N, C-alpha and C positions, 0 to 999 in steps of 0.2 A: 434752171431755177432762177437766174438772174436777168433774165432777157425780158428789157422794159418793153419789148412788143408783146409779150405773153404776161402781164403781170399777176394773174390770178391762177396760174397752174399749180402752184404750191398748195392754195387754198384747200384742195382734197384732201390732205392730210389732218386737217383740222375742222372742216366744215361739218362731218357728220356728228361729232361729238359736240360742237357748239349748239347743233340743232337739236340733239336729244338731251341737252343737259347733262351728259356725262361729263364728271371732273377728269381732266387730263392735265399730264405735266410732260415737258421733252426735258431729256437729262442726256448728259455725255456718257455713253456706253462703252466707249473706249477710242481706239485710233486705228487709221489706216497705216498702210506702209509708208505712207508719206508723212506722217504724223497728224493729220487732220481728225478732227475728231467726228465720231459716228454718234448720230444721235438716236434713241431710243425714247419710245412715245408709251407712257403710262396711262391707261385707261381705266376709270372705276366705275363701279354702278352709279347710278343716279343719285345726287347727293351724299355720296359717301367721299366728301374732300377729304376728311381725315384720314380715311384708308389709302388713299393716293399718294397723300403727302408721307404717311408712314411708309409705303411701300418705297417711294423716292429716296427717303432717308436710309432705308435697309439697302437698297441697292447701291447708293454711295458708299455705304461701309462696307461693302464685297467687292466694288469694282476695282479697287487699287486706286494708286497715285494719279493726281493731274499733272497733265504737262503744261508748260507754257503755249499760249496760242500762238499757231503757226503763222508766219508771214506769207502772204501769197507771191508767188513768181511773177517777176517783172515780164510783161509782154516786151 
């Protein structure tokens, strides 16, 4: 996903919601075995921004504690 030769491959996760005007947010859903965050995308009905924000707040309350941001390994 961070390949400069392919700068637009990541937009497949956001374009459908931008084009349909559905509100969406990304939130940390937990961590993998190495401690890196795993993202969750919450998408709502068109114009239901308040519902999406409420779901995000509820998810944060249930998710558990956050960890410090990991440092990528040096190459």
